[in-house]
C-alpha atoms as one frame of an Amber mdcrd trajectory, in Angstrom:
protein
  22.965  10.213  -0.484  22.558  10.212   3.096  23.071   6.720   4.960  20.194
   4.688   5.938  18.969   5.626   9.613  19.824   3.256  12.420  18.576   2.758
  15.899  21.434   4.331  17.349  20.865   7.499  15.070  17.341   7.565  16.804
  18.861   7.231  20.215  21.773   9.783  19.598  18.973  12.553  17.940  16.689
  12.298  20.798  19.097  12.530  23.305  20.438  15.434  21.598  16.893  16.998
  21.472  16.338  16.506  25.346  14.124  13.508  24.431  14.488  10.082  26.166
  14.992   7.053  23.753  12.124   4.930  25.484  11.432   1.774  24.688   8.369
   2.487  22.890  10.037   5.182  20.661  12.988   2.433  19.947  10.054  -0.018
  19.123   8.264   2.118  16.738  11.235   3.469  15.139  12.018  -0.222  14.701
   8.446  -0.999  13.085   9.338   1.624  10.325  12.524   0.474   9.446  11.586
  -3.200   9.414  10.052  -2.908   6.065  10.292  -0.011   3.647   6.716   0.382
   2.755   5.773   3.856   4.091   3.353   2.490   6.461   0.268   4.070   8.353
  -0.053   4.601  12.067  -2.154   1.805  12.115   0.435  -0.384  10.325   3.024
   0.741  12.750   0.628   0.139  15.593   0.326  -3.695  14.233   3.986  -4.261
  13.979   4.845  -2.709  17.461   2.316  -4.640  18.946   4.378  -7.729  18.219
   7.367  -6.603  20.033   5.604  -4.684  22.811   2.001  -6.242  23.371   1.156
  -3.403  26.051   1.692  -0.345  23.702  -1.354   1.430  23.327  -2.303   3.198
  19.813  -1.969   6.653  21.684   1.618   5.782  22.620   2.280   5.012  18.889
   0.856   8.023  17.748   2.591   9.949  20.235   5.815   8.536  19.459   5.106
   9.076  15.476   4.890  12.983  16.265   7.906  12.828  18.590  10.017  11.251
  15.594   8.652  13.773  13.028   9.603  16.713  15.220  12.873  15.171  15.802
  13.486  14.715  12.282  14.001  11.172  12.186  10.995  10.270   9.830   9.013
  12.174   7.405   5.159  12.177   7.230   4.100  11.432   3.676   0.538  12.480
   2.780  -1.385  11.645  -0.515  -4.825  13.537  -0.862  -7.030  12.678   1.921
  -5.472   9.460   2.833  -4.028   8.501   5.873  -0.604   9.876   6.742   2.230
   7.733   5.996   5.906   7.737   7.542   9.420   7.445   5.937  12.605   7.086
   7.308  14.327   8.199   3.995  15.666  11.795   5.199  17.424  12.331   1.794
  15.948  14.393  -0.873  13.795  12.131  -3.000  10.083  12.172  -4.607   7.458
   9.605  -3.731   5.461   7.676  -6.422   2.166   6.160  -5.399   0.836   2.950
  -7.356  -2.884   3.683  -7.802  -3.466   0.135  -8.553  -1.775  -1.616  -5.648
  -1.726   1.546  -3.277   1.913   0.804  -2.535   4.277   3.672  -2.298   7.851
   3.721  -3.504  10.710   6.176  -3.042  12.244   7.842  -6.344  15.904   9.041
  -5.949  16.333  12.780  -6.854  19.951  13.828  -8.678  21.416  16.944  -6.398
  20.966  18.803  -9.782  17.169  18.439  -9.994  17.012  19.666  -6.270  19.020
  22.647  -6.759  16.974  23.280 -10.142  13.706  23.002  -8.102  15.066  25.484
  -5.505  15.930  27.997  -8.141  12.433  28.303  -9.083  11.482  29.938  -6.116
  10.622  33.812  -6.215  13.570  36.257  -4.968  13.979  36.531  -1.236  12.072
  33.158  -0.553  14.132  30.083   0.874  13.192  26.203   1.260  13.622  24.264
   4.082  11.792  21.123   2.370  10.126  20.158  -0.454   7.521  17.348  -1.287
   7.450  15.854  -4.710   4.876  12.935  -5.487   3.721  11.418  -8.496   0.787
   8.877  -8.726   0.163   6.690 -11.478   0.205   2.995 -12.463   3.007   0.383
 -13.214   3.192  -0.447 -16.863   5.514  -3.013 -17.519   4.928  -2.159 -21.347
   6.623   1.153 -21.126
């Protein structure tokens, strides 16, 4: 399991990619890390404005694109809903509760990841996979 990402990870990864770790990018990244709830761009914008009131939505969106392209966050999309952002870069699945709308990370054992990869046809390889579940919380099970 990969360690939790930090602001230093952000700065180092961006520098290694030839991208400056600007105050806006750091603020957007911190806004994702502060609460592990898979926020939308709108939610990240609201959080970022608390720390950096002059930041625009366009800047937040551009920062999210940079963070995604630099592999610092994953973009998670369920059906036709707004994209959400996840800083957990280890192999995992997502569960979306249809009642609350909340999204949770589900750990996946490496043997399951290997098994999933083995289902690919010959001569195909995977750089990434997405596994999502939707349903409701049922405490009686």
